[in-house]
N, C-alpha and C positions, 0 to 999 in steps of 0.2 A: 417352408418358412423356417427361419433360424433365429435363435435368441440365446444369450448366455443364461437367462433365467429359465431353466427347464421346469421350474415349479409353476410357471405361469398357467393360469387356468383359463377357461372359456376359449380354448383354442379350437374354434369351430370352423370348418371349411365347407363351402358349398360350391356347386358347379352347375351352370346352365348353358343351354344352347342359345347363342346370341340371336339366331334367326327365328327360332320357334318359341323361345322362352321356356322350353321344356327342361325340367329339373333332371339332372343326371346324378344318380347315386355315386357316392365316393366311399372308399374304404379308409376310414380314419379311426382306427381302434384306440379307445381310451383317450380320444381327443389329443393325439400326439401332434408333433409338428410336421408330420408328413402324411400325405394322403395319396391314394392311387385311384384311377378310374379307367374303365374300358371305353374308349372313345372311337367312333367311326370318324372319317374325315368330315370337317365342318368348322364353323366358327363358334367359339366358346368364350365365356368369361368365368373366372373363379373369384370367389370372395373368401376372405379369411378374417375372422374376428379374434383379436388377441387382447387379453387383459390380465393385469396383476392386481391383487388385492391392495386397495388403498391408493391406486393411481388410475389415470384415465385409461379407457380402452381404445383400441384402434380397429378400424375396419379397412382392410387392404384389398384392393381389387386389381385384376390384370386380365386383359383380353388376349386371345391367341387363336391361331388357326391350325387345325390338324390337317396336314396334307397326306401324311402316312403314319402308321403306328410306330411306336418305339421312341418318340421324342419325349423329353421331360421338361416341364416348365415350372418356374418359381413364381410365387405370387409377387414378390419383390426381391431383387438381388440383394442378399444380405451377407455380411461377414460379422460374426460375433453379434453384438447388439446394435450394430450400425446398419442403416437401411441400404447403403451402397448407392443411393440415389441423390444426385445434386440438382438443385433448381437454379438455372442460370438467370442472372440479371444482366442484360447487356446495356452498356452506356458508353458514350464517347468520353475518353479521358483527356484532360481532367474533368471530373464531374462529381456530383453528389447524389446520394439517394438514401432513402429510409427503408429499412427492412422490417417487416412485421412477422413475428415468429410465434409459433405455438408455445404457450408457457409450459415450463416444467420439462422441456425437451432440450437436450444438449445438441447444439448445432455446430458442425465443423464448417470452416469457411476457407475458400481458396479464391485468389485473384489471378486470372490469366490475362496477359497482355501480349498478343503475338505468341512468341515462343517462350516468353518469360512467365514466371509464376511467383506468387507470394503465398505463404501458408499462415493464415491468421489464427489468432487464439480462438478456442471454442467459446461459445456463448450459451448460457442457460438463464433465461429470465423468468421470474415469477409472474403470476397473473397481475396485470396492471403496472408492472415494472418497466421503466424506461432505461435502456442502456446508455452508457456514456458515448459521447461523440468521438469518433476515431478519424485520424488522418492516415491513410495507407499510401505507401510508396514515396514518402517524403525523403529527400536526400540530404546529404550525400549518402548513397548506398555503399555499404562497407562489408567486408567478409565478417562472418560471425559463426557461432557454434550451433545455432538452432535451439529450440526449446528443450530438446531432449539431451543436450550435451554433445560435445564432440566425441567421435569414435577414435580419435587419435590417442593411443595408449601404449603401454608396455606390458607385456606378459612374459615374465621371466627374462629370457635373453632374446626377445624378439620385439621389434618396434612395428606397430601397425599404425600407419599414417593415413588419415582420411579426412579431408577438409573440403566438403562439397558446397558449403554455404558461402557464396561469393557476393550476394546481393541483399544484404539485410538492411531494411529501412530504419529510420531513426526511432520508430516505435518498437523495434526489435523483432519485426516480422521477417522470418528467414525466407530467402528466395534463391532462385537459380535460373539459368538459361542454358540447359545442357546441349540443346540442339545447335546452338550457334557459338558455343564456347570451345576453346582448346586449352588444355592444361598440361603443364609439365611439372614434375617434382624431382628434386635432387636432394639426397641425404648425404652429408659428408661429416667427417670428424678429423681434426688435426690437419686440415688441408687436403685430405684424401677423400675422393668421392666413393661412397659405399654402394650407392644404388641410385638409379634414375628410373623414371616412369613417365610415359606420355598419357597420364590419366589423373583422376582425382585421388587415387589411392596408391600406396606403396607399402610393402612389407619387407623388413630386412632383419637378418640375424646380426646381433651385436655382442661384444664381449660383456661379461658380468660386471666388470669394474666400472666405477663411475667415470664418466668423461663428458666433455662438452661436445654437443652435436650442433650442426647447422642444417636447417631445413629450408630450402628455397622452393617456393611454389609460384608459378607464373601462369596466369590465365588471360588469354586474349579473347575478346568478346566483340563480335561484329554482327549487327542486325540492323536492317534498314528502318525498323520501327523504333530503335533505341540508339541514341547518339552518345550516351554516356557510358562510363565504366568500360572503355575500350581495352584497357590493359590493367591488370591487377597483379601486383607482385608483393609477396610476403616473404621476408627473410627472417627466420627465427633462429636464435641460439638458445640452447637449454641443456641443463645437466641431467643425466639419467644414469641410474645403476640398476642392477637386477632387482626384481620385485615380483610378487605373485601376479598381481594385476592392478594397474593404476593408470589414471589419465596422465598424460605428459604435461608438464607445467609450462605450456605455451602462453605467451602474453597476448591479450586482446585489448583493443581500444575501441570503445563505443563512441560514435561521433553524432552530435546533434547540431542543428543549425537554425538560425533565424536570419531573415533577409533574403530567402529564396521564395519564388512564387510557386504556383501549383504545377509548373513544368520544371521545377528544380533549376530555376534560372535566376541569376542575380541581375535584376533589372535596374537597380539604383540603390545607392547607399551601401554601407559596409555589410559584410556577412559575418555574423558572430558565430563562432564554433565552440561547442562544449566538448571536452575530451575526457573520457572516463576510462582510465587504464585498469586492468586487472590481470591476475595470473590464475590460470585454471587449477582448481583443486589445491590451492596453496594459500597460506597466509602471508606470502611474500609482499613486502612493500613495493608497490609498482608506481612508476611515474612516467610522464611524458617529458622527454628531454628537449625535443625539437619539433617544430612544425614548419614546413616550407610549402610554398605554393608556386605554381608556374602557369603562365598564360600562353605558353608555346609548346605544350605537350612534353615538357620536361627538358627542353633544350637549355633553358636557364631556370634557376630557382631563386626565390626570395624568401628569406627567413621572416617569420612572423613572431611577434613577442608573445610568449606563452606564460600565462598566469594560472593560478589555481582555478579560475573561472573559465579558462579556455584561451581562445585567441580571436583576433579580429582581422579580417582581410578586406581591404578596399579594392574592389575589382576595377581594373581600367576599362573605360568605355569601349575600347577597341578589342577587348577579349571576347572570343567566341566560346571558349571553354576554360575552366580552371582545374588544374591537377593538384593533388595533395600528396605530400610525403611526410609521414609521421615516424618519429624515432622514439621508442620507449624502452625502458629497462627496469629490472627489479634488483633486489638485494641478494639474489641467488645466482648471479652471473647470467641471467636470462636477458635477452634483448629482442626487439622487434623493429624492423624497418619495413613500413608498409607504404607502397606507392600506388596510388589510384590515378590513372590517366583519365582526364575528363570526369572528375568527380562531380562537378556540376557545371551548368552552362553559364556563359556570360551574356552581356547585353547585345553583342554584335552577331551578325549573321556570318556563318563560316563560309569560306570559299570552297570550290571544288578541290579535291585532293588527288595527288599521285604520289606513290612511293615506288621507287625503282632501285636497282642495284647497279653498281659500276663494274668496270673490268670486262673480261671476255664475254660474260653473259649479261651485260648491262642492258638497260632498256626499260620501257614502261609499258603497262597495259593500255589498250585503247578499246573503247566501246563504240560501236558503229551500227548503223542499220536498224535503229530502234523503231519498231512499228507496233502500235497498240490497236487491237480490234480491227486489224486490216486497214488501218488508217481512217476508219469510219467512226462517227460519234456513237455513243452508247445511250440507248433509250431505256429509262427505268419507269415502270408504271406504278400502280398502287399495291402490287404484291411485294415490292421491295426486292424482287429477284430479276436476274437477267440471264440470257442464254450464255452458254459457255464462252468465255472471252479469254483470249491469250495475248501476250506481248512477246515479240521475238526480237532478238538482237544478237550481235556477234561480239566476241571479246578476243582480241588478238594479243598474243604473248610472244615476245621475241625468242623464247626458248621452247616451252612446252605448254600447249594450251589445255592443261588439266585445270579447270576453273571451278571455283566456288563463288556463287554470286547471290545477290538478293535484290528484290525490286518491290517498290511500294508506290501506290498512287496517293497523292496528298492534295488537299485544297487549302489555300492560304499560303502563309510563308513556310519556309523549310523548317525552322525551329519552333514555330507556333502554329501548326496546322489546325484547322477546325474540322477537318475530315481526313480519314485514312482508310484505305482499302488495301490490305496486304495481298501478296501473291506467293504461290509456291513455285520455286524456280528449279529447273533441272538443266544442267549444261553438259553437253557431250562434245568430245573432241572431233571436229570435222576434218581438220588438217593438222599437221604438226604444230602450227603456231596459231591456229584459229579454233575457237570454241563456239558452238552455236548454243544459245540459251533460249529456253521457252518458259515463260511465266504464266501460270494458270491461276485465274481468279476464281475463287470458289463461288458457286452459284446458289448458295444458301441465302436465307433472308437477310438482306442488307438494311432493313429499316432501322436497326440500331445505329448504323454508321451514317445513314443519310437522313437523319431526323430533323433536317432544317431545309427550308426552301432556298436559303442562301447558298446551299451547296451545289445547286445546278450551275453549269457553266464549265469553264476550263479547269481541268485537274492536271497536276504536274507529275512527271514520272521521275523518281529518284532511283538510281541504280548504283550498286557497288559490286566490285569483283576483285578477287585476289587469286594468286596462283596457289598451287598445292602446298608449297613451303611457307606461304605467308610473307615472302620477301618482296613481292610486287603487288601493289594495290592501286585501284582507282575508285574514286567516289564522285559521281556526277549527280548534282542535286536537282538539275532540271534538264534531263536528257531528252525529253519529249513532252508533249501535251496530248490530252485526250479530252473530248467534250462529253460530259454527262448531261443528258437532256431529260426533261420531264415528258412523259408520254402525253399525247393529246387525243381528244375525241372530237369528231366533227360530223354533223348530220345535215342532210338536205331534203327539203320537202317542197316540190313544185306543184302548185294548184292553179286552176282546176285541171282535172284530167277526165276526158279530153277537153280541148278548148277550141273555140272557133278562131279562124285565122284573123289576125290583126287585133284580137282581144288582148287583154293584159294578163300576163302570167305572174303570179306572186311566188317568189322563192324564199322560203323561210329555212332556218337552220339554227344550230347551236354549236358553240365552241367551248370545250372544257379542257382542263389541264390537270394532271396529277398534282396533288398537294402532298408534299413529303413530310408534312407535320401531322395531318389527319389521315393520310393514306386513303384518300377518296378523290374522285374527280370533282373539281369545283369550277364554276363558270370562269372563263378567261375573257375579261372585259378589255375594251379599247384596242382590239386587234383588227388590222386590215386583212380581209379575206377576199380572194378572187372568185367571182362567179364565172364558171366555164360552161361551154355548150358543145356537145358532140352531135352533129347532124346525122340523121339516120343514113346508114350506108357509108359514112366517112370513118376515117381511122385516127384522126387527130383532134384534140380538143382546142377550142378557140376561146380566148378571154372576152367576156362581155362587159363587165363592170366590176366594181369593188363594193363591198359592204363592210361596216364596222360593227363589231360585237358590242352590245350594250352592257350595262352593269350585271345583267343576268346571263351574259354570254350569248344572248339571242342575236340572230342575223335575220335581216329582212330587206329585200329589194324587189323591184319589178322589172319586167322586160316584155316587149310586144311579142305576140305569137306569130312567127313567120313560117316556120317549117317544123315538122316532127323531129324529135331528137331527145337527148338526155341532158339534164343539168347536174352539176355538182359544184360544191364549194372546194376551194383549194387554199390551204393555209401554208405559207412558205416556211414558217417556223422562225425562231430567233435564237440567240445565243444560249438560252436556257430551256427552250421548248422545241420538241420535234415537229417537223412539218408533216402534213397529212392531207390526203384527199378523201372527201366523203364518198360514200356509196352513191352511185348515179341514180337519179330519179327521172324516168322517161315520161314524156308528154306527147300525146298524139294531137296534131293540129289538123282540124277538119275544115 
């Protein structure tokens, strides 16, 4: 157990055998934060009580198994005074939830969405205190410095440039997406390139005299779960001279917006932007000189009228995305030109995309042979899990099939899905110009993603792929479909057993279906089910008649006793429900 407050008292530790409940002595001299015990193989649990005068005490427990001697276990993984433990709340985005927290404890909070993350402010609420409502992830998302300040600085005659925060929301929550982003940085002065880097950081030796520098940072960001912020370019100019240690006076512009929905989409009416410029570690007067927007990914730009309150943009109904270009300056010769491609979404659905090059190595990528789950529907029961499922496809490249790709299943429309299941994709070069890709869907609990009965049915497969250099790209929004069905249960009970020939046999049963909102099996009413018969000694089932499930899912029909054999009900299934045959119930006819 670890804590910064080494004066904490009541640091008692106890150890028990979990199978026999036998107490195991521990060596905990002077109630320190560490204890040792001599344990044979077995199952155990440890408890630790920790308290500080004037605050609440805590009882911490952890179970573990000893397979061999020599292992060491912590009651709770801890660093400093933090527990190191995060409690996950899963929900489909956009969504809302209320968190209930132990009073007097400082809670750190993270938001993970696919490969993206946001780092929220810590919260510490008193007893009975209600926190303020927060909106997380509101766009347009812009580069920022984070809560702890940028690490871009000068130390004597060396510049250390580090700008990792590319996805700050309008509430100031910093975020990033390192696994799906690529960044390049270029530092120059007087038209001469001093240093370049293909990363988020760069360090360069510079002369002591004051001079004007230009820093260009470009980040490309492609993820099948995120359609926005596909390219972010910052071009700063700033003056710097030798100093012991100081932050560089780069310009930032915080952007707020009204008129966007919960998906950062302009669905109607103007979008009002607020623009707040500033210069880091400086009292320089900073202003926004120009705001431009584009509905065609920067092919053409339209200037918006900028006032002290910001600017207003009327988004055309045919726009799928809106890009922003902001130009700012200060009175110390500093400037910033920030271009965010697809800063927010427009009202229109985007079309499939292709990006190719021309000339000797021209051509476009192609996606083919998309197969999900071997071409079979996927059945999900009440546990919210499914067996390992994969999707396979090929990507052809006219030059060299070294491919990076992503895939996601979605339900609903492409820009406004009501369900998403991500996949982890690995592509290998099969031939010089063909890459084979396999997408693996995680088999953990999917109840947070499938928490609506409306999600049963056809799901769409969206795939993007690009070559290693990023010069050729393809994005197909509906490359294939796969059906997700609710699991069903079906029973059969034929009576009487045995039965005299020509007497009546009553065949009862019940049909139920997985409910993805309660995660239980519930009666499935109004469904037509076939009654089938297998004569003793035969190998094929024959249909006798049909029955319809009542409001309780019950089935009941009769048939004359002709010969010995087995009865079963067979449900063919529908677009949202899996077909199933019940277990057979044999009847001897005498």
